[in-house]
N, C-alpha and C positions, 0 to 999 in steps of 0.2 A: 553365473550370477546368482547370488543368494536372494531368495524371496522371503524367508522367514524373519530376517533381522537378527538371527543368531549366528555366531561363528560356528563353522564346522568343527567337529571334535578333532583332537589330535589324531594323527594317523597311528595305525597299529605298530607295535614293536615287532621286530623280526621273529617269525615263528609263533606269534601270538595265537593264530587260528589254525595251527597245524593239526591239532587233534580234536577238532569240533565236528559235530553233526548238526546241520541246520535243516529244520523242516519248515517249508513255506506252506501255510494252510490257507486256501482260498476257495471262494465259492465258484460254482459254475453259472451263477446268475450274473447278469450285467457284464457279459463277456468282454466287451471292448475296454471298459474301465478296469476291471479286475485283471485282465491279461497284461495291461500296461503297468499296473502296480506290481504284479509279480515279476515282470521283466525288469522293472526298475530296481526292485529288491535284489534280484539275482545279479544284476550288473554291479550294484554297490558291494555285495558280498564278494564278488570276484575281484573287484578293485582293491578290497581290503585284504586280499590274500587267502580267502577261503577257497579250497580246491573244488572244482566243479563236481567231483564225485561225492563231496561232503554235503551237497545241497540236494535235498529231495523235496518233491512237490506233492502235496495231497490236495485233492479237490473234493468238495462236499456240495450238495445241492444248493444250499442257501445259507444265509446268515444265522438262522436258528441252529444249524448243525455245527457251526464253528467252535463253540466252547466244548462240546462233547468230543469233537475230533481232536482238538488241541489236548484235551485231557488224556485221550487214548494214545496219542502220539508221544506224549511225555512219559508214558509208562515204559518201564525198561524193555528194550529190545524192539520197540516199534519204530522209532525214528529212522532206522536204517532202511526200512522197507518203503519204496516209493509206490505210488498208486493212489487209489481212492480210499478214503477213510470211511 
């Protein structure tokens, strides 16, 4: 059941996400909410055909560190490394 009032986007084309690397960047603050959001994002990515090994998770202490972590992860060669930014 949709809650937003918007239609879901069309599904991906075959192989559309074969060569992607996805970094999920989340805080270690407010664990119950953030963990649920990360799990939901991971489930959606898997449903859309992103391979589990193409999804890496990075945790930072709080919201203040999110922009810096995202910038560092977007730098060449960083997105493949899982762990803490």
